[in-house]
C-alpha positions in Angstrom: 72.6 81.1 -327.1 70.3 83.9 -328.3 71.3 87.5 -328.8 69.2 88.6 -325.9 71.0 86.2 -323.7 74.4 87.4 -324.8 73.4 90.9 -323.8 73.0 89.8 -320.2 76.1 87.7 -319.9 79.4 89.4 -318.9 82.2 89.4 -321.4 84.5 86.9 -319.6 86.9 84.5 -321.3 86.1 81.2 -319.6 88.7 78.5 -320.2 88.1 74.8 -320.6 87.0 72.4 -323.4 84.5 73.6 -325.9 81.5 72.0 -324.2 82.5 73.5 -320.9 82.8 77.0 -322.4 79.4 76.7 -324.1 77.6 75.6 -320.9 79.4 78.3 -318.9 78.1 81.0 -321.3 74.6 79.6 -321.0 74.8 79.4 -317.3 76.0 83.0 -316.9 73.2 84.2 -319.3 70.6 82.3 -317.2 71.9 83.9 -314.0 71.3 87.4 -315.5 68.1 86.8 -317.4 66.2 84.1 -315.4 67.5 84.6 -311.9 67.9 88.3 -312.4 71.1 88.6 -310.5 72.9 91.9 -310.6 75.6 92.4 -313.3 78.3 92.6 -310.6 77.2 89.3 -309.1 77.1 87.6 -312.5 80.5 89.0 -313.2 81.8 87.7 -309.9 80.4 84.2 -310.5 81.9 84.1 -313.9 85.3 85.1 -312.5 84.9 82.4 -309.8 84.3 79.7 -312.4 87.1 80.9 -314.6 89.6 80.7 -311.6 88.4 77.1 -310.9 88.8 76.0 -314.5 92.3 77.5 -314.7 93.1 75.5 -311.6 91.6 72.3 -313.1 93.6 72.8 -316.3 96.8 72.5 -314.3 95.4 70.0 -311.7 94.1 67.6 -314.4 96.8 68.2 -317.0 94.5 69.6 -319.7 91.4 71.7 -320.4 88.5 70.3 -318.4 85.5 69.1 -320.3 82.1 68.5 -318.7 82.8 64.8 -318.2 85.9 65.6 -316.2 84.1 68.2 -314.1 81.4 65.6 -313.2 84.0 63.1 -312.3 85.7 65.3 -309.8 86.1 64.1 -306.2 85.6 66.2 -303.1 89.4 66.1 -302.6 89.8 67.9 -306.0 87.6 70.7 -304.9 89.2 70.9 -301.5 92.6 71.2 -303.2 91.2 74.2 -305.2 89.9 75.9 -302.1 93.2 75.2 -300.2 95.1 76.8 -303.1 92.9 79.9 -303.0 93.3 80.1 -299.2 97.0 80.0 -299.6 96.6 83.0 -301.9 95.2 84.9 -298.9 91.6 84.6 -300.1 89.2 85.2 -297.2 86.4 82.8 -296.1 83.7 85.1 -297.4 85.1 85.1 -300.9 85.6 81.3 -300.7 82.0 80.9 -299.6 80.8 82.9 -302.6 83.2 80.9 -304.9 81.8 77.6 -303.7 78.3 78.9 -304.2 79.2 79.8 -307.8 80.6 76.4 -308.5 77.6 74.7 -307.0 75.3 76.8 -309.1 77.2 75.8 -312.3 77.1 72.1 -311.2 73.3 72.4 -310.8 73.1 73.9 -314.3 74.9 70.9 -315.7 72.5 68.6 -313.9 69.5 70.5 -315.2 70.9 70.2 -318.7 71.0 66.4 -318.4 74.7 65.9 -318.1 74.6 64.0 -314.8 75.1 64.6 -311.1 78.1 66.5 -309.8 77.9 65.2 -306.3 81.4 66.3 -305.2 80.4 70.0 -305.0 77.6 69.3 -302.5 79.9 67.2 -300.3 82.1 70.2 -299.5 81.4 72.1 -296.3 80.8 75.8 -296.7 83.7 77.8 -295.2 82.8 79.4 -291.9 82.5 83.1 -292.0 82.7 85.2 -288.8 80.0 87.8 -289.1 81.0 91.2 -287.9 78.4 92.9 -285.8 77.0 96.1 -287.1 78.1 99.2 -285.2 75.1 101.4 -284.6 75.3 105.0 -283.3 73.5 106.1 -280.1 70.1 107.5 -280.6 71.2 111.1 -279.7 74.2 110.9 -282.1 72.0 109.5 -285.0 69.6 112.3 -284.6 72.4 114.9 -284.6 73.8 113.4 -287.8 70.5 113.8 -289.5 70.0 117.5 -288.6 71.0 120.2 -291.0 71.9 122.5 -288.1 74.8 120.2 -287.1 76.6 121.3 -290.3 75.4 124.9 -290.4 77.9 127.8 -290.2 80.1 126.6 -293.1 80.0 127.5 -296.7 77.3 125.0 -297.7 74.2 126.4 -299.3 71.1 126.0 -297.2 69.4 123.8 -299.8 72.4 121.4 -299.9 72.4 121.2 -296.1 68.7 120.4 -296.2 69.2 117.8 -299.0 71.9 116.0 -297.0 69.7 116.1 -293.9 66.8 114.6 -295.8 68.8 111.8 -297.2 70.4 111.0 -293.9 67.0 111.1 -292.2 65.7 108.5 -294.7 68.7 106.3 -293.8 68.1 106.5 -290.0 64.4 107.1 -289.9 63.4 104.6 -292.5 66.3 102.2 -292.6 67.1 102.8 -296.2 70.4 102.0 -298.0 72.0 105.0 -299.8 71.1 103.5 -303.2 67.5 103.1 -302.1 67.2 106.7 -300.9 68.9 108.2 -304.0 66.7 106.0 -306.2 63.5 107.7 -305.1 61.8 109.7 -307.9 60.4 113.2 -307.3 56.8 112.0 -307.9 57.2 109.5 -305.1 58.6 112.0 -302.6 57.1 111.4 -299.1 55.8 114.9 -298.5 52.5 116.6 -297.8 51.1 113.8 -295.7 52.4 110.9 -297.8 53.5 108.5 -295.0 55.3 105.8 -297.0 57.7 105.3 -299.9 58.4 102.4 -302.2 62.0 101.7 -302.8 64.0 99.2 -304.9 66.4 97.2 -302.9 69.0 94.5 -303.7 68.1 92.1 -306.5 65.5 94.6 -307.8 63.1 93.7 -305.0 60.6 96.5 -304.1 59.2 97.2 -300.7 57.1 99.8 -299.0 58.6 101.6 -296.0 56.7 103.9 -293.6 57.9 107.5 -293.3 57.4 109.3 -290.0 56.4 113.0 -289.9 60.0 114.1 -289.0 61.3 112.6 -292.2 58.5 114.1 -294.2 59.3 117.5 -292.8 63.0 117.1 -293.7 62.2 116.1 -297.3 59.7 119.0 -297.6 62.3 121.4 -296.4 64.7 120.2 -299.1 62.1 120.3 -301.9 61.1 123.8 -301.0 64.7 125.1 -301.0 66.0 123.1 -304.0 66.8 125.7 -306.8 66.1 123.2 -309.6 62.8 122.1 -311.2 62.6 118.5 -310.1 61.0 116.5 -312.9 58.3 113.9 -311.7 60.1 111.1 -313.4 63.6 112.3 -312.3 65.5 111.8 -309.1 64.2 113.4 -305.9 67.7 114.2 -304.8 70.1 116.1 -307.1 73.6 117.3 -306.9 75.0 120.9 -306.9 74.6 121.1 -310.7 71.1 119.5 -310.9 72.2 116.0 -311.9 71.6 112.8 -310.0 73.2 112.9 -306.6 76.2 110.7 -306.1 76.4 108.4 -303.1 79.9 109.7 -302.5 78.6 113.2 -301.7 76.6 111.7 -298.8 79.6 109.7 -297.6 81.7 112.9 -297.6 79.0 114.7 -295.7 79.1 112.0 -293.0 82.9 112.2 -292.9 82.6 115.9 -292.2 80.0 115.2 -289.5 82.4 112.6 -287.9 84.9 115.4 -287.4 82.4 117.8 -286.1 80.9 115.3 -283.6 84.0 113.4 -282.7 82.7 110.1 -284.1 84.7 107.0 -284.9 85.4 105.8 -288.5 82.6 103.2 -288.1 80.1 106.1 -288.2 79.2 105.8 -291.9 75.9 106.3 -293.8 75.2 102.6 -293.5 75.7 102.8 -289.7 72.5 104.9 -289.7 70.6 102.0 -291.2 72.2 99.7 -288.5 71.1 102.3 -285.9 67.5 102.2 -287.2 67.3 98.5 -286.7 69.1 98.4 -283.4 67.0 101.2 -281.9 63.7 99.6 -283.1 64.7 96.3 -281.6 65.7 97.9 -278.3 62.2 99.5 -278.1 60.5 96.1 -278.6 60.3 96.0 -282.3 59.3 92.7 -283.9 62.2 90.9 -285.6 60.1 89.8 -288.6 58.8 93.3 -289.0 62.3 94.8 -288.9 63.3 92.2 -291.5 60.6 93.5 -293.8 61.5 97.1 -293.2 65.1 96.5 -294.0 64.4 94.3 -297.0 66.5 91.4 -295.8 66.0 88.2 -297.7 67.0 86.1 -294.7 65.9 86.5 -291.1 69.4 85.4 -290.1 70.8 88.7 -291.4 68.4 90.6 -289.3 69.1 88.5 -286.2 72.6 90.0 -286.1 70.9 93.0 -284.4 69.8 90.8 -281.5 73.5 90.1 -280.8 74.2 93.9 -281.0 71.5 94.6 -278.5 72.8 91.8 -276.2 76.4 93.2 -276.5 75.2 96.7 -275.5 73.3 95.2 -272.6 76.4 93.5 -271.3 78.5 96.6 -271.7 75.9 98.5 -269.6 76.0 95.7 -267.1 79.8 95.7 -266.9 79.8 99.5 -266.5 77.1 99.9 -263.9 76.5 96.7 -261.9 78.5 96.6 -258.6 79.1 92.8 -259.0 80.6 93.3 -262.5 83.4 95.5 -261.1 84.4 93.1 -258.4 87.9 91.7 -259.1 
């Protein structure tokens, strides 16, 4: 493995025979360099493989080499998943773990070692998807307005900053990391009606910015006491450094108290609200997928269930027949 590859691989001690350890290192390096997965994902995959190899060492009575891994039966892998389940590991983690093992098996196949068919024969654990919890339109707007938090000891520019960030989450459907990743030179102000953000996996997308959001960002920029460098972050903290996502989370916690909102009212709930409200007003599902930067349409389709659930709640509350016992 080259020096450049080792710079991308996480420092994880993977057990197993020498050939297994070597291929594991090359696989992890490839995930980082060729597939460009995030460091945290690569680290999680490495941890998943390490746990599997530790299990196999006991299960097979010795450090597993590649031949032993390729000779595994579906029952062996089910035994591992069952052991993890007994350790209170949830389905979502098991699903990722199985995906990691399948990825490693495909790596071995590509390297010419043979087919690891047992991994493909295992059913993926079913994961119950929790529906997003959007805010009402009126509440979402209130959360994004600086006036909602006025009257405290916050400086006007900080109130304007928080309002601008939250406006981008609700009005453009951005994640916090995407909003805080915007550079000053790309600020959507003075008629600039779109912004390019970097989402998950380093994927970039253009997002339209409506006038109300532009106005919120312009207000913040005009009040900010720091000279914002073109190549630097648009949003800065109280001391002029990059703004921490935690500050925005705390701002929303404060707003929850002021507006009497549940714990589910988080910054990410504003992004959920963006999608749900667009869909409720006839937005195209494919278009919403592109705006949100979802890799899969199935992720965006969760919002159709949210909209249906809200419709049924309204029906149960208002329709005379729904109240008949």
